[in-house]
MARMARDO-568649 format. One record per residue: z negated, y, x negated of N, C-alpha, C, O in turn. Coordinates in steps of 0.2 Angstrom, whole numbers, plus 5000, padded with zeros to 4 digits. Layout:
% residues N
{n_Z = Z, n_Y = Y, n_X = X, ca_Z = Z, ca_Y = Y, ca_X = X, c_Z = Z, c_Y = Y, c_X = X, o_Z = Z, o_Y = Y, o_X = X}
...
***
This chain:
% residues 108
{n_Z = 4350, n_Y = 5572, n_X = 4463, ca_Z = 4356, ca_Y = 5573, ca_X = 4467, c_Z = 4362, c_Y = 5576, c_X = 4464, o_Z = 4362, o_Y = 5581, o_X = 4461}
{n_Z = 4368, n_Y = 5572, n_X = 4464, ca_Z = 4374, ca_Y = 5574, ca_X = 4461, c_Z = 4378, c_Y = 5579, c_X = 4466, o_Z = 4379, o_Y = 5577, o_X = 4472}
{n_Z = 4380, n_Y = 5584, n_X = 4463, ca_Z = 4384, ca_Y = 5589, ca_X = 4468, c_Z = 4391, c_Y = 5586, c_X = 4469, o_Z = 4394, o_Y = 5584, o_X = 4464}
{n_Z = 4394, n_Y = 5587, n_X = 4475, ca_Z = 4401, ca_Y = 5585, ca_X = 4476, c_Z = 4405, c_Y = 5591, c_X = 4474, o_Z = 4404, o_Y = 5597, o_X = 4475}
{n_Z = 4411, n_Y = 5589, n_X = 4470, ca_Z = 4415, ca_Y = 5594, ca_X = 4468, c_Z = 4422, c_Y = 5592, c_X = 4470, o_Z = 4426, o_Y = 5588, o_X = 4467}
{n_Z = 4424, n_Y = 5594, n_X = 4477, ca_Z = 4431, ca_Y = 5592, ca_X = 4479, c_Z = 4437, c_Y = 5595, c_X = 4475, o_Z = 4436, o_Y = 5601, o_X = 4473}
{n_Z = 4441, n_Y = 5591, n_X = 4474, ca_Z = 4448, ca_Y = 5593, ca_X = 4471, c_Z = 4452, c_Y = 5597, c_X = 4476, o_Z = 4450, o_Y = 5596, o_X = 4482}
{n_Z = 4456, n_Y = 5601, n_X = 4474, ca_Z = 4460, ca_Y = 5605, ca_X = 4479, c_Z = 4463, c_Y = 5601, c_X = 4485, o_Z = 4463, o_Y = 5603, o_X = 4491}
{n_Z = 4466, n_Y = 5595, n_X = 4483, ca_Z = 4469, ca_Y = 5591, ca_X = 4488, c_Z = 4464, c_Y = 5588, c_X = 4493, o_Z = 4465, o_Y = 5588, o_X = 4499}
{n_Z = 4458, n_Y = 5587, n_X = 4491, ca_Z = 4453, ca_Y = 5585, ca_X = 4495, c_Z = 4451, c_Y = 5590, c_X = 4500, o_Z = 4450, o_Y = 5589, o_X = 4506}
{n_Z = 4450, n_Y = 5596, n_X = 4498, ca_Z = 4449, ca_Y = 5602, ca_X = 4502, c_Z = 4454, c_Y = 5603, c_X = 4507, o_Z = 4453, o_Y = 5605, o_X = 4513}
{n_Z = 4460, n_Y = 5602, n_X = 4505, ca_Z = 4466, ca_Y = 5603, ca_X = 4509, c_Z = 4467, c_Y = 5598, c_X = 4515, o_Z = 4468, o_Y = 5599, o_X = 4521}
{n_Z = 4465, n_Y = 5591, n_X = 4512, ca_Z = 4464, ca_Y = 5586, ca_X = 4517, c_Z = 4459, c_Y = 5588, c_X = 4523, o_Z = 4460, o_Y = 5587, o_X = 4529}
{n_Z = 4453, n_Y = 5590, n_X = 4521, ca_Z = 4448, ca_Y = 5592, ca_X = 4525, c_Z = 4450, c_Y = 5597, c_X = 4531, o_Z = 4450, o_Y = 5596, o_X = 4537}
{n_Z = 4453, n_Y = 5602, n_X = 4528, ca_Z = 4456, ca_Y = 5608, ca_X = 4533, c_Z = 4461, c_Y = 5605, c_X = 4537, o_Z = 4461, o_Y = 5606, o_X = 4543}
{n_Z = 4466, n_Y = 5601, n_X = 4534, ca_Z = 4472, ca_Y = 5599, ca_X = 4538, c_Z = 4469, c_Y = 5594, c_X = 4544, o_Z = 4472, o_Y = 5594, o_X = 4549}
{n_Z = 4465, n_Y = 5590, n_X = 4542, ca_Z = 4462, ca_Y = 5584, ca_X = 4546, c_Z = 4458, c_Y = 5588, c_X = 4552, o_Z = 4459, o_Y = 5586, o_X = 4558}
{n_Z = 4454, n_Y = 5593, n_X = 4550, ca_Z = 4451, ca_Y = 5597, ca_X = 4556, c_Z = 4456, c_Y = 5600, c_X = 4560, o_Z = 4455, o_Y = 5600, o_X = 4566}
{n_Z = 4461, n_Y = 5603, n_X = 4558, ca_Z = 4466, ca_Y = 5606, ca_X = 4562, c_Z = 4469, c_Y = 5601, c_X = 4567, o_Z = 4470, o_Y = 5602, o_X = 4572}
{n_Z = 4470, n_Y = 5595, n_X = 4564, ca_Z = 4473, ca_Y = 5589, ca_X = 4567, c_Z = 4469, c_Y = 5588, c_X = 4574, o_Z = 4472, o_Y = 5588, o_X = 4579}
{n_Z = 4463, n_Y = 5587, n_X = 4573, ca_Z = 4458, ca_Y = 5586, ca_X = 4578, c_Z = 4458, c_Y = 5591, c_X = 4583, o_Z = 4456, o_Y = 5590, o_X = 4589}
{n_Z = 4458, n_Y = 5597, n_X = 4581, ca_Z = 4459, ca_Y = 5603, ca_X = 4586, c_Z = 4465, c_Y = 5603, c_X = 4590, o_Z = 4464, o_Y = 5604, o_X = 4596}
{n_Z = 4470, n_Y = 5601, n_X = 4587, ca_Z = 4476, ca_Y = 5601, ca_X = 4591, c_Z = 4477, c_Y = 5595, c_X = 4595, o_Z = 4480, o_Y = 5596, o_X = 4601}
{n_Z = 4474, n_Y = 5589, n_X = 4593, ca_Z = 4474, ca_Y = 5583, ca_X = 4597, c_Z = 4469, c_Y = 5583, c_X = 4602, o_Z = 4470, o_Y = 5579, o_X = 4607}
{n_Z = 4464, n_Y = 5587, n_X = 4601, ca_Z = 4458, ca_Y = 5587, ca_X = 4606, c_Z = 4457, c_Y = 5594, c_X = 4608, o_Z = 4460, o_Y = 5596, o_X = 4613}
{n_Z = 4452, n_Y = 5596, n_X = 4605, ca_Z = 4450, ca_Y = 5604, ca_X = 4606, c_Z = 4446, c_Y = 5606, c_X = 4600, o_Z = 4444, o_Y = 5602, o_X = 4595}
{n_Z = 4444, n_Y = 5612, n_X = 4601, ca_Z = 4440, ca_Y = 5615, ca_X = 4595, c_Z = 4433, c_Y = 5611, c_X = 4594, o_Z = 4431, o_Y = 5610, o_X = 4588}
{n_Z = 4430, n_Y = 5609, n_X = 4600, ca_Z = 4424, ca_Y = 5605, ca_X = 4599, c_Z = 4425, c_Y = 5599, c_X = 4595, o_Z = 4421, o_Y = 5597, o_X = 4591}
{n_Z = 4431, n_Y = 5595, n_X = 4596, ca_Z = 4432, ca_Y = 5589, ca_X = 4592, c_Z = 4434, c_Y = 5591, c_X = 4585, o_Z = 4431, o_Y = 5587, o_X = 4580}
{n_Z = 4437, n_Y = 5596, n_X = 4583, ca_Z = 4438, ca_Y = 5598, ca_X = 4577, c_Z = 4432, c_Y = 5600, c_X = 4573, o_Z = 4431, o_Y = 5598, o_X = 4567}
{n_Z = 4427, n_Y = 5604, n_X = 4576, ca_Z = 4421, ca_Y = 5605, ca_X = 4573, c_Z = 4416, c_Y = 5599, c_X = 4572, o_Z = 4413, o_Y = 5599, o_X = 4567}
{n_Z = 4417, n_Y = 5594, n_X = 4577, ca_Z = 4413, ca_Y = 5588, ca_X = 4576, c_Z = 4415, c_Y = 5584, c_X = 4570, o_Z = 4411, o_Y = 5581, o_X = 4567}
{n_Z = 4422, n_Y = 5584, n_X = 4569, ca_Z = 4425, ca_Y = 5581, ca_X = 4564, c_Z = 4423, c_Y = 5584, c_X = 4557, o_Z = 4421, o_Y = 5580, o_X = 4552}
{n_Z = 4423, n_Y = 5591, n_X = 4557, ca_Z = 4421, ca_Y = 5595, ca_X = 4551, c_Z = 4414, c_Y = 5593, c_X = 4549, o_Z = 4412, o_Y = 5592, o_X = 4543}
{n_Z = 4410, n_Y = 5594, n_X = 4554, ca_Z = 4402, ca_Y = 5593, ca_X = 4553, c_Z = 4401, c_Y = 5585, c_X = 4550, o_Z = 4398, o_Y = 5584, o_X = 4545}
{n_Z = 4405, n_Y = 5580, n_X = 4553, ca_Z = 4404, ca_Y = 5573, ca_X = 4551, c_Z = 4406, c_Y = 5573, c_X = 4544, o_Z = 4404, o_Y = 5569, o_X = 4540}
{n_Z = 4412, n_Y = 5576, n_X = 4542, ca_Z = 4415, ca_Y = 5575, ca_X = 4535, c_Z = 4410, c_Y = 5578, c_X = 4530, o_Z = 4409, o_Y = 5575, o_X = 4525}
{n_Z = 4407, n_Y = 5584, n_X = 4532, ca_Z = 4402, ca_Y = 5587, ca_X = 4527, c_Z = 4396, c_Y = 5583, c_X = 4527, o_Z = 4392, o_Y = 5582, o_X = 4522}
{n_Z = 4393, n_Y = 5580, n_X = 4533, ca_Z = 4388, ca_Y = 5575, ca_X = 4532, c_Z = 4389, c_Y = 5569, c_X = 4528, o_Z = 4384, o_Y = 5567, o_X = 4524}
{n_Z = 4395, n_Y = 5567, n_X = 4528, ca_Z = 4396, ca_Y = 5561, ca_X = 4524, c_Z = 4396, c_Y = 5563, c_X = 4517, o_Z = 4394, o_Y = 5559, o_X = 4513}
{n_Z = 4399, n_Y = 5569, n_X = 4515, ca_Z = 4398, ca_Y = 5572, ca_X = 4508, c_Z = 4391, c_Y = 5572, c_X = 4506, o_Z = 4389, o_Y = 5570, o_X = 4500}
{n_Z = 4387, n_Y = 5575, n_X = 4510, ca_Z = 4380, ca_Y = 5576, ca_X = 4509, c_Z = 4377, c_Y = 5569, c_X = 4507, o_Z = 4373, o_Y = 5568, o_X = 4503}
{n_Z = 4379, n_Y = 5564, n_X = 4511, ca_Z = 4376, ca_Y = 5557, ca_X = 4510, c_Z = 4378, c_Y = 5554, c_X = 4504, o_Z = 4373, o_Y = 5551, o_X = 4500}
{n_Z = 4384, n_Y = 5555, n_X = 4502, ca_Z = 4386, ca_Y = 5552, ca_X = 4495, c_Z = 4383, c_Y = 5557, c_X = 4489, o_Z = 4382, o_Y = 5554, o_X = 4484}
{n_Z = 4381, n_Y = 5562, n_X = 4490, ca_Z = 4378, ca_Y = 5567, ca_X = 4485, c_Z = 4371, c_Y = 5564, c_X = 4484, o_Z = 4369, o_Y = 5563, o_X = 4478}
{n_Z = 4367, n_Y = 5562, n_X = 4489, ca_Z = 4361, ca_Y = 5559, ca_X = 4489, c_Z = 4361, c_Y = 5552, c_X = 4486, o_Z = 4357, o_Y = 5551, o_X = 4482}
{n_Z = 4366, n_Y = 5548, n_X = 4487, ca_Z = 4366, ca_Y = 5541, ca_X = 4485, c_Z = 4373, c_Y = 5539, c_X = 4483, o_Z = 4376, o_Y = 5535, o_X = 4487}
{n_Z = 4376, n_Y = 5541, n_X = 4478, ca_Z = 4383, ca_Y = 5540, ca_X = 4476, c_Z = 4385, c_Y = 5533, c_X = 4476, o_Z = 4391, o_Y = 5532, o_X = 4478}
{n_Z = 4381, n_Y = 5529, n_X = 4473, ca_Z = 4382, ca_Y = 5522, ca_X = 4473, c_Z = 4383, c_Y = 5518, c_X = 4479, o_Z = 4385, o_Y = 5512, o_X = 4479}
{n_Z = 4382, n_Y = 5521, n_X = 4485, ca_Z = 4383, ca_Y = 5518, ca_X = 4492, c_Z = 4390, c_Y = 5517, c_X = 4494, o_Z = 4392, o_Y = 5513, o_X = 4498}
{n_Z = 4394, n_Y = 5521, n_X = 4490, ca_Z = 4402, ca_Y = 5521, ca_X = 4492, c_Z = 4404, c_Y = 5514, c_X = 4490, o_Z = 4402, o_Y = 5512, o_X = 4485}
{n_Z = 4409, n_Y = 5512, n_X = 4493, ca_Z = 4412, ca_Y = 5505, ca_X = 4492, c_Z = 4417, c_Y = 5505, c_X = 4486, o_Z = 4421, o_Y = 5510, o_X = 4486}
{n_Z = 4416, n_Y = 5501, n_X = 4481, ca_Z = 4421, ca_Y = 5501, ca_X = 4476, c_Z = 4427, c_Y = 5496, c_X = 4477, o_Z = 4431, o_Y = 5495, o_X = 4472}
{n_Z = 4428, n_Y = 5494, n_X = 4483, ca_Z = 4433, ca_Y = 5489, ca_X = 4484, c_Z = 4440, c_Y = 5491, c_X = 4483, o_Z = 4443, o_Y = 5487, o_X = 4479}
{n_Z = 4441, n_Y = 5496, n_X = 4486, ca_Z = 4448, ca_Y = 5499, ca_X = 4485, c_Z = 4450, c_Y = 5501, c_X = 4478, o_Z = 4455, o_Y = 5499, o_X = 4475}
{n_Z = 4445, n_Y = 5503, n_X = 4474, ca_Z = 4446, ca_Y = 5505, ca_X = 4467, c_Z = 4448, c_Y = 5498, c_X = 4463, o_Z = 4452, o_Y = 5498, o_X = 4459}
{n_Z = 4444, n_Y = 5493, n_X = 4465, ca_Z = 4445, ca_Y = 5487, ca_X = 4462, c_Z = 4452, c_Y = 5484, c_X = 4463, o_Z = 4456, o_Y = 5482, o_X = 4459}
{n_Z = 4454, n_Y = 5484, n_X = 4470, ca_Z = 4460, ca_Y = 5482, ca_X = 4472, c_Z = 4466, c_Y = 5486, c_X = 4469, o_Z = 4472, o_Y = 5483, o_X = 4468}
{n_Z = 4465, n_Y = 5492, n_X = 4468, ca_Z = 4471, ca_Y = 5496, ca_X = 4465, c_Z = 4470, c_Y = 5497, c_X = 4458, o_Z = 4475, o_Y = 5501, o_X = 4455}
{n_Z = 4465, n_Y = 5494, n_X = 4455, ca_Z = 4464, ca_Y = 5494, ca_X = 4447, c_Z = 4463, c_Y = 5501, c_X = 4445, o_Z = 4466, o_Y = 5504, o_X = 4440}
{n_Z = 4459, n_Y = 5505, n_X = 4450, ca_Z = 4456, ca_Y = 5512, ca_X = 4448, c_Z = 4449, c_Y = 5511, c_X = 4447, o_Z = 4445, o_Y = 5512, o_X = 4451}
{n_Z = 4447, n_Y = 5510, n_X = 4440, ca_Z = 4440, ca_Y = 5509, ca_X = 4439, c_Z = 4436, c_Y = 5515, c_X = 4442, o_Z = 4438, o_Y = 5521, o_X = 4441}
{n_Z = 4430, n_Y = 5513, n_X = 4444, ca_Z = 4425, ca_Y = 5518, ca_X = 4447, c_Z = 4426, c_Y = 5522, c_X = 4453, o_Z = 4422, o_Y = 5525, o_X = 4455}
{n_Z = 4432, n_Y = 5521, n_X = 4456, ca_Z = 4434, ca_Y = 5524, ca_X = 4462, c_Z = 4430, c_Y = 5521, c_X = 4468, o_Z = 4429, o_Y = 5515, o_X = 4468}
{n_Z = 4426, n_Y = 5525, n_X = 4472, ca_Z = 4423, ca_Y = 5523, ca_X = 4477, c_Z = 4425, c_Y = 5527, c_X = 4484, o_Z = 4428, o_Y = 5532, o_X = 4484}
{n_Z = 4423, n_Y = 5524, n_X = 4489, ca_Z = 4425, ca_Y = 5526, ca_X = 4496, c_Z = 4419, c_Y = 5526, c_X = 4501, o_Z = 4415, o_Y = 5522, o_X = 4501}
{n_Z = 4419, n_Y = 5531, n_X = 4505, ca_Z = 4414, ca_Y = 5532, ca_X = 4510, c_Z = 4417, c_Y = 5535, c_X = 4516, o_Z = 4420, o_Y = 5540, o_X = 4516}
{n_Z = 4416, n_Y = 5531, n_X = 4522, ca_Z = 4419, ca_Y = 5533, ca_X = 4528, c_Z = 4415, c_Y = 5539, c_X = 4532, o_Z = 4409, o_Y = 5539, o_X = 4531}
{n_Z = 4419, n_Y = 5543, n_X = 4535, ca_Z = 4416, ca_Y = 5548, ca_X = 4539, c_Z = 4414, c_Y = 5545, c_X = 4546, o_Z = 4418, o_Y = 5543, o_X = 4549}
{n_Z = 4408, n_Y = 5546, n_X = 4547, ca_Z = 4405, ca_Y = 5542, ca_X = 4554, c_Z = 4409, c_Y = 5545, c_X = 4560, o_Z = 4410, o_Y = 5551, o_X = 4561}
{n_Z = 4412, n_Y = 5541, n_X = 4564, ca_Z = 4415, ca_Y = 5542, ca_X = 4570, c_Z = 4422, c_Y = 5544, c_X = 4570, o_Z = 4425, o_Y = 5545, o_X = 4575}
{n_Z = 4425, n_Y = 5544, n_X = 4564, ca_Z = 4432, ca_Y = 5546, ca_X = 4563, c_Z = 4435, c_Y = 5541, c_X = 4558, o_Z = 4432, o_Y = 5538, o_X = 4554}
{n_Z = 4441, n_Y = 5539, n_X = 4558, ca_Z = 4445, ca_Y = 5534, ca_X = 4554, c_Z = 4447, c_Y = 5537, c_X = 4548, o_Z = 4453, o_Y = 5537, o_X = 4546}
{n_Z = 4443, n_Y = 5540, n_X = 4544, ca_Z = 4445, ca_Y = 5544, ca_X = 4538, c_Z = 4439, c_Y = 5542, c_X = 4533, o_Z = 4433, o_Y = 5540, o_X = 4534}
{n_Z = 4441, n_Y = 5542, n_X = 4526, ca_Z = 4436, ca_Y = 5541, ca_X = 4521, c_Z = 4437, c_Y = 5546, c_X = 4515, o_Z = 4442, o_Y = 5548, o_X = 4514}
{n_Z = 4431, n_Y = 5547, n_X = 4512, ca_Z = 4431, ca_Y = 5551, ca_X = 4506, c_Z = 4432, c_Y = 5546, c_X = 4500, o_Z = 4429, o_Y = 5541, o_X = 4500}
{n_Z = 4436, n_Y = 5548, n_X = 4495, ca_Z = 4437, ca_Y = 5545, ca_X = 4489, c_Z = 4435, c_Y = 5549, c_X = 4483, o_Z = 4437, o_Y = 5555, o_X = 4482}
{n_Z = 4431, n_Y = 5546, n_X = 4479, ca_Z = 4427, ca_Y = 5550, ca_X = 4474, c_Z = 4425, c_Y = 5545, c_X = 4468, o_Z = 4425, o_Y = 5539, o_X = 4468}
{n_Z = 4424, n_Y = 5549, n_X = 4462, ca_Z = 4421, ca_Y = 5546, ca_X = 4456, c_Z = 4415, c_Y = 5549, c_X = 4455, o_Z = 4414, o_Y = 5555, o_X = 4456}
{n_Z = 4410, n_Y = 5545, n_X = 4452, ca_Z = 4404, ca_Y = 5548, ca_X = 4449, c_Z = 4405, c_Y = 5550, c_X = 4442, o_Z = 4407, o_Y = 5546, o_X = 4438}
{n_Z = 4405, n_Y = 5557, n_X = 4441, ca_Z = 4406, ca_Y = 5559, ca_X = 4435, c_Z = 4399, c_Y = 5561, c_X = 4432, o_Z = 4394, o_Y = 5559, o_X = 4435}
{n_Z = 4398, n_Y = 5563, n_X = 4426, ca_Z = 4391, ca_Y = 5564, ca_X = 4423, c_Z = 4386, c_Y = 5567, c_X = 4427, o_Z = 4381, o_Y = 5564, o_X = 4429}
{n_Z = 4388, n_Y = 5573, n_X = 4429, ca_Z = 4382, ca_Y = 5577, ca_X = 4433, c_Z = 4385, c_Y = 5579, c_X = 4440, o_Z = 4382, o_Y = 5583, o_X = 4443}
{n_Z = 4391, n_Y = 5576, n_X = 4442, ca_Z = 4393, ca_Y = 5578, ca_X = 4449, c_Z = 4398, c_Y = 5572, c_X = 4452, o_Z = 4399, o_Y = 5567, o_X = 4448}
{n_Z = 4400, n_Y = 5573, n_X = 4458, ca_Z = 4405, ca_Y = 5569, ca_X = 4460, c_Z = 4411, c_Y = 5572, c_X = 4461, o_Z = 4412, o_Y = 5577, o_X = 4464}
{n_Z = 4416, n_Y = 5569, n_X = 4458, ca_Z = 4423, ca_Y = 5571, ca_X = 4458, c_Z = 4427, c_Y = 5568, c_X = 4464, o_Z = 4429, o_Y = 5562, o_X = 4465}
{n_Z = 4427, n_Y = 5572, n_X = 4469, ca_Z = 4429, ca_Y = 5570, ca_X = 4476, c_Z = 4437, c_Y = 5571, c_X = 4476, o_Z = 4440, o_Y = 5577, o_X = 4475}
{n_Z = 4441, n_Y = 5565, n_X = 4476, ca_Z = 4448, ca_Y = 5566, ca_X = 4475, c_Z = 4452, c_Y = 5567, c_X = 4481, o_Z = 4456, o_Y = 5572, o_X = 4481}
{n_Z = 4450, n_Y = 5564, n_X = 4486, ca_Z = 4454, ca_Y = 5565, ca_X = 4493, c_Z = 4450, c_Y = 5563, c_X = 4499, o_Z = 4445, o_Y = 5560, o_X = 4499}
{n_Z = 4452, n_Y = 5565, n_X = 4505, ca_Z = 4450, ca_Y = 5563, ca_X = 4511, c_Z = 4456, c_Y = 5560, c_X = 4515, o_Z = 4460, o_Y = 5564, o_X = 4517}
{n_Z = 4456, n_Y = 5553, n_X = 4516, ca_Z = 4462, ca_Y = 5550, ca_X = 4519, c_Z = 4461, c_Y = 5546, c_X = 4525, o_Z = 4455, o_Y = 5543, o_X = 4525}
{n_Z = 4465, n_Y = 5546, n_X = 4529, ca_Z = 4465, ca_Y = 5542, ca_X = 4535, c_Z = 4466, c_Y = 5535, c_X = 4534, o_Z = 4470, o_Y = 5533, o_X = 4529}
{n_Z = 4463, n_Y = 5531, n_X = 4538, ca_Z = 4464, ca_Y = 5523, ca_X = 4537, c_Z = 4471, c_Y = 5521, c_X = 4539, o_Z = 4473, o_Y = 5515, o_X = 4537}
{n_Z = 4475, n_Y = 5525, n_X = 4542, ca_Z = 4482, ca_Y = 5523, ca_X = 4544, c_Z = 4487, c_Y = 5525, c_X = 4538, o_Z = 4492, o_Y = 5523, o_X = 4538}
{n_Z = 4484, n_Y = 5529, n_X = 4534, ca_Z = 4489, ca_Y = 5531, ca_X = 4528, c_Z = 4489, c_Y = 5525, c_X = 4523, o_Z = 4484, o_Y = 5521, o_X = 4523}
{n_Z = 4493, n_Y = 5525, n_X = 4519, ca_Z = 4494, ca_Y = 5520, ca_X = 4514, c_Z = 4489, c_Y = 5523, c_X = 4508, o_Z = 4492, o_Y = 5525, o_X = 4503}
{n_Z = 4483, n_Y = 5522, n_X = 4509, ca_Z = 4478, ca_Y = 5525, ca_X = 4504, c_Z = 4479, c_Y = 5522, c_X = 4497, o_Z = 4478, o_Y = 5526, o_X = 4492}
{n_Z = 4481, n_Y = 5516, n_X = 4497, ca_Z = 4482, ca_Y = 5513, ca_X = 4490, c_Z = 4487, c_Y = 5516, c_X = 4486, o_Z = 4486, o_Y = 5518, o_X = 4481}
{n_Z = 4493, n_Y = 5517, n_X = 4490, ca_Z = 4499, ca_Y = 5520, ca_X = 4487, c_Z = 4498, c_Y = 5527, c_X = 4484, o_Z = 4500, o_Y = 5529, o_X = 4479}
{n_Z = 4495, n_Y = 5531, n_X = 4489, ca_Z = 4493, ca_Y = 5537, ca_X = 4488, c_Z = 4489, c_Y = 5538, c_X = 4482, o_Z = 4490, o_Y = 5542, o_X = 4477}
{n_Z = 4483, n_Y = 5535, n_X = 4482, ca_Z = 4478, ca_Y = 5535, ca_X = 4476, c_Z = 4481, c_Y = 5533, c_X = 4470, o_Z = 4480, o_Y = 5536, o_X = 4465}
{n_Z = 4485, n_Y = 5527, n_X = 4470, ca_Z = 4488, ca_Y = 5525, ca_X = 4464, c_Z = 4493, c_Y = 5530, c_X = 4461, o_Z = 4492, o_Y = 5531, o_X = 4455}
{n_Z = 4497, n_Y = 5533, n_X = 4465, ca_Z = 4502, ca_Y = 5537, ca_X = 4463, c_Z = 4499, c_Y = 5544, c_X = 4460, o_Z = 4501, o_Y = 5546, o_X = 4455}
{n_Z = 4494, n_Y = 5546, n_X = 4463, ca_Z = 4491, ca_Y = 5552, ca_X = 4461, c_Z = 4486, c_Y = 5551, c_X = 4455, o_Z = 4487, o_Y = 5555, o_X = 4450}
{n_Z = 4482, n_Y = 5546, n_X = 4455, ca_Z = 4477, ca_Y = 5545, ca_X = 4449, c_Z = 4480, c_Y = 5542, c_X = 4443, o_Z = 4478, o_Y = 5543, o_X = 4438}
{n_Z = 4486, n_Y = 5539, n_X = 4444, ca_Z = 4489, ca_Y = 5536, ca_X = 4438, c_Z = 4494, c_Y = 5541, c_X = 4435, o_Z = 4496, o_Y = 5540, o_X = 4429}
{n_Z = 4495, n_Y = 5547, n_X = 4438, ca_Z = 4499, ca_Y = 5552, ca_X = 4435, c_Z = 4495, c_Y = 5556, c_X = 4430, o_Z = 4498, o_Y = 5559, o_X = 4425}
{n_Z = 4488, n_Y = 5556, n_X = 4431, ca_Z = 4484, ca_Y = 5560, ca_X = 4427, c_Z = 4483, c_Y = 5557, c_X = 4420, o_Z = 4479, o_Y = 5560, o_X = 4416}
***
């Protein structure tokens, strides 16, 4: 099993998205989202290759994979690194994920 190592922006995305669901719904919805997001991370830790490489290919970002959080319109974006998963962002489906990821990952 490869351990997930979220980057600071991915951690910030998780907290801000959970806060959004608390404000849009209630604490229970925020907690449900948070748990589902952590469950999704656990799933990709067990089977990293199950994430879709499609957006990475479309954006010409080699090895980038995406995995959806069950029940919510957000996805984790990550790379398989040697001994861990480099978790880049947690982004919503209505965001321009391609532009965000291209901009951030091409700066590095």
